[in-house]
C-alpha positions as CSV (number, residue, x, y, z in Angstrom):
1,M,108.5,11.2,98.6
2,T,106.6,10.6,95.3
3,D,108.8,8.4,92.8
4,L,109.3,10.0,89.5
5,L,109.1,6.6,87.7
6,A,105.8,5.8,89.4
7,S,104.1,8.9,88.4
8,T,105.4,9.0,84.9
9,P,104.6,6.5,82.0
10,S,107.7,4.4,80.6
11,L,109.4,5.6,77.7
12,V,108.5,3.0,74.9
13,Q,111.6,1.4,73.6
14,E,111.1,2.0,69.6
15,R,112.3,4.1,66.8
16,R,109.6,6.4,65.9
17,L,109.6,9.2,63.2
18,V,106.8,11.6,63.1
19,T,108.5,14.6,61.6
20,E,111.7,15.3,59.5
21,I,114.7,15.2,61.7
22,P,115.2,17.9,63.2
23,G,111.7,18.7,63.4
24,P,109.8,22.3,63.5
25,R,110.0,22.5,67.4
26,S,113.8,21.6,67.3
27,R,114.5,24.1,64.7
28,E,112.8,26.8,66.8
29,L,114.9,25.9,69.6
30,M,118.1,25.9,67.5
31,E,117.2,29.4,66.6
32,R,117.2,30.5,70.0
33,R,120.4,28.5,70.9
34,A,122.1,30.4,67.9
35,A,121.0,33.8,69.6
36,T,122.1,33.1,73.2
37,V,124.7,30.1,73.1
38,S,128.3,30.4,71.8
39,S,128.8,29.3,68.6
40,G,132.1,27.7,69.8
41,V,129.7,24.9,71.4
42,G,129.1,22.4,68.7
43,T,126.0,20.3,68.3
44,T,126.2,16.8,66.4
45,L,122.5,16.2,66.1
46,P,120.3,19.4,66.2
47,V,117.1,17.6,68.0
48,F,116.2,18.8,71.5
49,V,115.7,16.1,73.9
50,E,112.4,15.9,75.9
51,R,112.9,12.5,77.6
52,A,115.6,9.8,77.3
53,G,116.1,6.3,78.9
54,G,116.9,2.8,78.0
55,G,118.1,2.9,74.6
56,V,116.0,5.9,73.2
57,I,115.8,9.8,73.2
58,R,112.6,11.3,72.6
59,D,112.6,14.9,71.2
60,V,110.4,17.9,71.5
61,D,108.5,16.9,68.3
62,G,107.8,13.3,69.4
63,N,110.2,11.7,67.4
64,S,112.1,8.7,69.2
65,L,115.9,7.9,68.2
66,I,117.7,5.0,69.0
67,D,120.8,6.2,70.9
68,L,124.3,4.8,70.0
69,G,126.0,7.7,71.6
70,A,124.9,7.4,75.3
71,G,125.9,11.0,75.8
72,I,129.5,10.0,75.0
73,A,129.9,6.8,76.9
74,V,128.3,8.5,80.1
75,V,124.8,7.0,80.4
76,N,126.1,3.3,80.7
77,V,123.0,2.5,83.0
78,G,120.7,4.6,81.1
79,N,119.5,8.0,81.1
80,S,117.1,7.6,83.8
81,A,117.9,4.4,85.6
82,P,115.7,3.9,88.6
83,K,118.1,3.3,91.4
84,V,120.0,6.6,90.3
85,V,116.5,8.6,90.0
86,R,115.7,7.6,93.4
87,A,119.0,8.2,95.1
88,V,119.2,11.6,93.4
89,Q,115.8,12.6,94.5
90,E,116.5,11.6,98.3
91,Q,119.9,13.4,98.3
92,V,118.5,16.6,96.8
93,A,115.9,16.6,99.6
94,T,118.4,16.3,102.2
95,F,121.3,18.9,101.0
96,T,122.8,19.6,97.6
97,H,126.2,20.9,98.9
98,T,128.5,21.8,101.8
99,C,131.9,21.5,100.0
100,F,133.8,18.2,101.4
101,M,136.7,20.5,102.0
102,V,134.6,22.4,104.6
103,T,132.3,20.0,106.3
104,P,132.6,16.3,104.9
105,Y,129.8,13.8,104.2
106,E,129.6,10.0,104.0
107,G,128.8,10.0,100.2
108,Y,132.1,11.0,99.1
109,V,133.7,8.5,101.3
110,A,131.4,5.5,100.3
111,V,132.2,6.4,96.5
112,C,136.1,6.4,97.5
113,E,135.4,3.0,99.0
114,E,133.6,1.5,95.9
115,L,136.5,2.7,93.7
116,A,139.1,0.9,95.9
117,R,137.0,-2.2,95.3
118,V,136.3,-2.1,91.5
119,T,139.5,-0.9,90.1
120,P,142.3,-3.2,89.3
121,G,144.6,-4.4,91.8
122,D,144.4,-5.5,95.5
123,H,146.9,-2.9,96.9
124,E,145.9,0.0,99.1
125,K,144.4,2.7,97.3
126,R,143.2,6.3,97.9
127,T,140.8,8.4,95.8
128,A,140.0,12.1,95.3
129,L,136.9,13.1,93.5
130,F,136.6,15.9,90.8
131,N,134.2,17.2,88.4
132,S,135.2,16.2,84.6
133,G,137.5,13.9,83.0
134,S,139.9,16.8,82.2
135,E,140.1,17.8,85.8
136,A,141.0,14.2,86.8
137,V,143.7,14.1,84.3
138,E,145.0,17.3,85.4
139,N,145.3,16.2,89.0
140,A,146.7,12.8,88.1
141,V,149.6,14.7,86.5
142,K,149.9,16.8,89.5
143,I,150.1,13.8,91.7
144,A,152.7,12.1,89.5
145,R,154.8,15.1,89.4
146,H,154.6,15.9,93.3
147,A,155.5,12.0,94.1
148,T,158.3,11.6,91.7
149,G,159.8,15.1,91.6
150,R,160.0,14.8,87.9
151,Q,158.3,16.8,85.2
152,A,158.1,15.0,81.8
153,I,154.8,13.6,81.0
154,V,154.5,11.0,78.0
155,V,151.6,10.8,75.8
156,F,150.5,9.0,72.7
157,D,149.7,9.8,69.0
158,H,145.8,10.0,68.6
159,A,145.3,10.8,72.5
160,Y,142.7,12.8,73.7
161,H,142.6,13.8,77.3
162,G,140.6,17.0,77.6
163,R,139.9,20.7,76.7
164,T,141.7,22.6,79.8
165,N,145.1,24.2,79.1
166,L,147.2,21.2,80.4
167,T,144.8,18.7,78.7
168,M,145.0,20.3,75.3
169,A,148.7,19.8,75.6
170,L,148.2,16.3,76.4
171,T,145.7,15.9,73.4
172,A,147.2,15.1,70.1
173,K,144.5,16.4,67.7
174,N,144.7,19.9,66.5
175,M,141.0,20.8,65.3
176,P,138.8,21.4,66.9
177,Y,140.5,21.0,70.4
178,K,143.7,22.9,70.3
179,H,143.7,25.2,67.3
180,R,144.8,28.9,68.5
181,F,144.4,28.1,71.9
182,G,148.1,28.1,72.9
183,P,150.7,28.5,74.2
184,F,150.1,25.0,76.0
185,A,151.7,23.6,79.3
186,S,155.3,22.5,78.9
187,E,157.3,19.1,79.5
188,V,154.6,17.1,77.5
189,Y,156.2,14.6,75.0
190,R,154.3,12.4,72.3
191,V,155.3,9.1,71.1
192,P,153.9,6.6,68.7
193,M,150.8,4.5,69.7
194,S,150.2,0.8,68.7
195,Y,147.5,1.4,65.9
196,P,147.1,-2.0,64.3
197,F,145.2,-0.7,61.2
198,R,148.1,1.9,60.4
199,D,151.1,0.2,61.9
200,A,153.3,-2.0,59.8
201,P,151.6,-5.2,59.0
202,G,152.3,-8.1,61.5
203,M,153.8,-5.4,64.2
204,S,153.2,-6.9,67.6
205,G,152.1,-5.0,70.6
206,A,155.7,-5.6,72.3
207,E,157.2,-4.3,69.0
208,A,155.0,-1.4,69.2
209,A,156.0,-0.7,72.8
210,D,159.6,-1.2,72.1
211,R,159.3,1.6,69.4
212,A,157.7,4.0,71.9
213,I,160.1,3.2,74.8
214,R,163.1,3.7,72.4
215,Q,161.8,7.2,71.6
216,I,161.0,8.0,75.4
217,E,164.8,6.9,76.4
218,T,166.5,8.6,73.5
219,Q,164.5,11.8,73.3
220,I,163.3,12.4,77.3
221,G,165.4,10.3,79.2
222,A,164.0,7.6,81.5
223,A,165.2,9.6,84.8
224,N,163.0,12.6,83.6
225,V,159.8,10.9,83.3
226,A,157.1,11.6,85.9
227,A,154.4,9.7,84.2
228,V,153.3,7.9,81.4
229,L,149.4,8.6,80.5
230,I,147.6,6.5,78.2
231,E,144.0,5.4,77.4
232,P,143.9,1.6,77.4
233,I,141.5,2.0,74.2
234,Q,141.8,5.5,72.6
235,G,138.4,7.5,72.5
236,E,138.3,10.5,70.4
237,G,141.5,9.2,68.6
238,G,139.1,6.8,66.9
239,F,138.7,3.6,69.3
240,V,142.2,2.5,68.7
241,V,142.8,-0.5,70.4
242,P,146.5,-1.4,71.0
243,A,148.0,-4.8,69.8
244,T,148.0,-7.2,72.7
245,G,151.0,-6.8,74.9
246,F,151.5,-3.1,74.1
247,L,149.9,-2.0,77.5
248,P,151.5,-4.7,79.8
249,A,155.1,-3.9,78.3
250,V,154.6,0.1,78.7
251,A,153.3,-0.5,82.3
252,Q,156.4,-2.7,83.0
253,W,158.7,-0.2,81.7
254,C,157.2,2.6,84.0
255,R,157.9,0.3,87.0
256,E,161.4,-0.2,86.1
257,A,162.0,3.5,85.3
258,G,160.3,4.7,88.5
259,A,157.5,6.5,86.4
260,V,153.9,6.6,87.1
261,F,151.7,4.6,84.8
262,I,148.3,6.4,84.4
263,A,145.5,4.9,82.7
264,D,142.9,7.2,81.4
265,E,139.6,5.1,81.7
266,V,137.3,8.3,81.4
267,Q,135.8,6.8,78.4
268,T,136.6,3.2,78.8
269,G,135.4,2.6,82.5
270,F,132.4,1.3,84.3
271,C,131.7,-1.7,82.3
272,R,131.9,-0.1,78.9
273,T,134.5,-2.4,77.3
274,G,132.9,-5.7,78.9
275,D,135.1,-5.5,82.0
276,W,135.0,-3.0,84.9
277,F,137.7,-1.3,83.2
278,A,139.5,-1.9,79.8
279,S,142.9,-2.5,81.7
280,D,141.6,-5.9,83.0
281,A,141.5,-7.2,79.7
282,E,145.3,-7.6,80.1
283,D,145.4,-7.8,83.8
284,V,147.3,-4.4,83.8
285,V,147.3,-2.7,87.1
286,P,147.7,1.0,86.8
287,D,149.4,3.2,89.2
288,L,147.0,5.8,88.8
289,M,143.5,6.0,87.0
290,T,141.3,8.7,85.9
291,L,137.8,8.0,85.9
292,A,134.5,10.1,85.0
293,K,131.8,9.9,82.2
294,G,130.0,6.5,83.2
295,M,130.5,6.7,87.0
296,A,127.6,8.6,88.0
297,G,124.6,8.0,85.4
298,G,124.9,11.3,83.8
299,L,125.8,13.6,86.8
300,P,129.2,15.4,86.7
301,L,131.8,13.4,88.7
302,A,135.2,12.6,88.3
303,A,138.2,10.7,90.1
304,V,141.7,9.8,90.3
305,T,142.1,6.5,92.3
306,G,145.5,4.9,93.0
307,R,148.2,3.6,95.1
308,A,148.1,5.1,98.6
309,A,151.8,6.0,98.7
310,L,151.2,8.2,95.6
311,M,147.8,9.8,96.3
312,D,149.1,10.5,99.9
313,A,152.3,12.1,98.7
314,V,150.6,15.3,97.9
315,H,150.5,17.9,101.0
316,T,147.2,18.6,102.6
317,G,145.2,21.1,100.5
318,G,146.9,20.2,97.4
319,L,144.0,18.5,96.0
320,G,140.3,19.4,95.9
321,G,137.9,21.9,94.4
322,T,134.6,23.5,95.5
323,Y,132.4,21.1,93.8
324,G,134.4,18.1,93.7
325,G,132.6,15.0,94.8
326,N,129.3,16.7,95.2
327,P,126.7,14.9,97.3
328,V,124.2,14.4,94.6
329,A,126.7,13.2,92.1
330,C,128.2,10.8,94.8
331,A,124.6,9.5,95.3
332,A,124.2,9.0,91.8
333,A,127.4,7.1,91.5
334,L,126.7,4.7,94.2
335,A,123.2,3.8,92.4
336,S,124.9,3.5,89.3
337,I,127.9,1.2,90.5
338,E,125.1,-0.9,92.4
339,T,123.1,-1.0,89.0
340,M,126.2,-2.3,87.0
341,R,126.7,-5.2,89.6
342,E,122.9,-5.9,89.7
343,Q,122.4,-6.1,85.9
344,D,125.9,-7.4,85.1
345,L,126.4,-4.6,82.7
346,A,129.8,-5.7,81.8
347,G,128.1,-8.8,80.4
348,A,125.6,-6.6,78.7
349,A,128.5,-4.9,77.1
350,R,129.9,-8.3,75.9
351,A,126.5,-9.2,74.4
352,I,126.4,-5.8,72.6
353,E,129.8,-6.7,71.1
354,D,128.6,-10.2,70.1
355,T,125.7,-8.6,68.3
356,M,127.5,-5.6,66.5
357,V,130.9,-6.9,65.6
358,P,129.8,-9.9,63.3
359,R,127.1,-7.7,61.7
360,L,129.7,-4.8,61.1
361,H,132.5,-7.4,59.7
362,A,129.6,-8.7,57.4
363,L,128.8,-5.2,56.3
364,G,132.6,-4.6,55.8
365,E,132.7,-7.8,53.3
366,H,130.7,-6.0,50.7
367,T,131.4,-2.3,51.6
368,P,135.2,-1.6,50.6
369,A,135.1,1.6,52.3
370,I,135.2,0.0,55.8
371,G,138.9,-0.5,56.1
372,D,138.4,-1.9,59.8
373,V,136.3,-2.8,62.5
374,R,137.4,-2.7,66.1
375,G,136.6,-2.1,69.5
376,R,135.7,-4.1,72.7
377,G,132.3,-4.4,74.5
378,A,130.2,-1.7,73.8
379,M,132.8,0.5,72.6
380,I,132.9,-0.2,68.9
381,A,133.8,1.4,65.6
382,V,134.4,1.2,61.9
383,E,137.1,3.1,60.3
384,I,136.1,4.5,56.7
385,V,138.8,4.8,54.0
386,R,138.8,5.4,50.2
387,Q,138.3,2.0,48.3
388,G,141.4,0.0,48.1
389,T,143.6,2.1,50.2
390,T,144.0,3.0,53.9
391,E,143.4,7.0,53.0
392,P,140.9,8.4,55.3
393,D,137.3,9.2,54.0
394,A,136.1,11.9,56.3
395,A,133.4,13.2,53.8
396,L,131.8,9.7,53.5
397,T,132.0,9.0,57.2
398,A,130.0,12.4,57.8
399,Q,127.5,11.6,55.1
400,V,126.9,8.0,56.5
401,A,126.2,9.6,60.0
402,R,124.0,12.2,58.6
403,L,121.9,9.5,56.9
404,C,121.7,7.4,60.3
405,H,120.6,10.8,62.0
406,A,117.8,11.5,59.3
407,E,116.6,7.9,60.0
408,G,116.5,8.4,63.8
409,V,119.8,6.5,65.0
410,V,122.1,8.8,67.0
411,V,125.9,7.9,65.9
412,L,129.1,9.6,66.6
413,T,132.2,10.4,64.6
414,A,135.8,10.4,65.9
415,G,139.3,9.8,64.7
416,T,142.5,12.0,64.2
417,Y,141.4,12.1,60.5
418,G,137.7,12.3,61.1
419,N,136.9,8.9,59.2
420,V,135.7,6.8,62.3
421,L,132.0,6.1,63.2
422,R,132.1,5.1,66.8
423,F,129.3,3.3,68.5
424,L,128.6,3.7,72.2
425,P,125.1,2.6,73.1
426,P,123.9,2.4,76.6
427,L,124.6,-0.9,78.4
428,V,120.7,-1.5,79.0
429,I,119.7,-1.2,75.3
430,G,117.4,-3.7,74.0
431,Q,118.7,-6.3,71.5
432,D,115.8,-5.5,69.2
433,L,116.7,-1.8,69.1
434,L,120.3,-2.5,68.7
435,N,119.7,-4.8,65.7
436,E,117.3,-2.2,64.1
437,A,119.8,0.5,64.4
438,L,122.4,-1.8,62.6
439,D,119.4,-2.2,59.8
440,V,119.7,1.6,59.6
441,L,123.5,1.8,59.5
442,E,123.6,-0.8,56.5
443,A,121.0,1.1,54.7
444,A,123.0,4.4,55.1
445,F,126.0,2.6,53.7
446,A,124.3,1.3,50.8
447,A,122.9,4.7,50.1
448,A,126.1,6.7,50.4
449,T,128.3,4.0,48.5
450,T,125.8,3.2,45.7
451,P,127.0,5.3,42.4
452,V,124.1,7.5,41.0
453,Q,122.5,6.3,37.9
454,S,122.5,9.1,35.3
455,A,119.0,9.4,33.4
456,G,118.9,8.3,29.6
């Protein structure tokens, strides 16, 4: 079989603008998009991609943009990692689908074996594969409820867990995720998250956990809780990193209360935070984990991995789905995980943090609008506020993002208040591109925050 990479010139790793952003061809395609695609599907940056890989995206007008989004933390190994490309080509030529529930295949089993190896804890584990993060979360809730015989699910302020009906109920933010889509699933309860930038000064992780646990016990009752579901670092909520000690305290309470501790590592998993999983940083061992995004190099694949007793508690046929664990996606996942190991992409994520965080702190020292710099590994954010306050400044956040886009750097926004710039570069991005992107970001902040001088 002809190797795609052998027959196609490599993608030059540079930022290069040959037209305005978006260019004329992208504008043409946006007109076609408007005529055929639901306006309910948003677009962050209206450039149409022709090719992508490493740390760059090349659009149909020939512009090459630096990618600090990675398809929202999906292409950790890059958009066209060689091992992933070869594995997908080989699998497509063999078979694309049989449905694992009808006639199984080895790739599905091999992915489950890998997930048992790389996820936290040395206990016996089982896995079920699905298509998306939302689907994984829904199934984790099903498993927890079935295994415990309880119904209540505890989630946190600023959480994001998906766009299906149940996961909208689990998600905290109304716009754009929940507005006018109800009624939502019941028996979902929300408690305060540890949010160091917005908590009382000096509040420890243990104190924040005690605050949440008191609310669970008084408003829900420990005996009613099937599961506590939490992102170890919140994603759409603004890359909120809980204070040290918060996650272990919540996990310990779950063990004592007989509740299932579910870590939603859809965005944080697969080396993104400088460990294989964000739970690893404090040696937290979840009962169940929901996984997706970075697992399969851009192909749709998700999983619930957890304690064998919980995963096997569900009756045969209670878990599954027509496309869950598609063989092509499984091949991509196996190649992605191999790439992560061989290239030490957890170490690459830590190197990205070592580059980004000092520069962002330095930028914050002379940019009063930057209220907080936070994150871990290659999951970094700045929270933007009105000078001298903690009041969110969503307008300035959007302006800085637009200026970066115009100069060929893909950045994303996030946060309950829309005032967080988040950075999720592919873990294979070059340091030169990363530094150039930070140069563009610094210039964008300078342009957005410098008062305009009036003539005369």
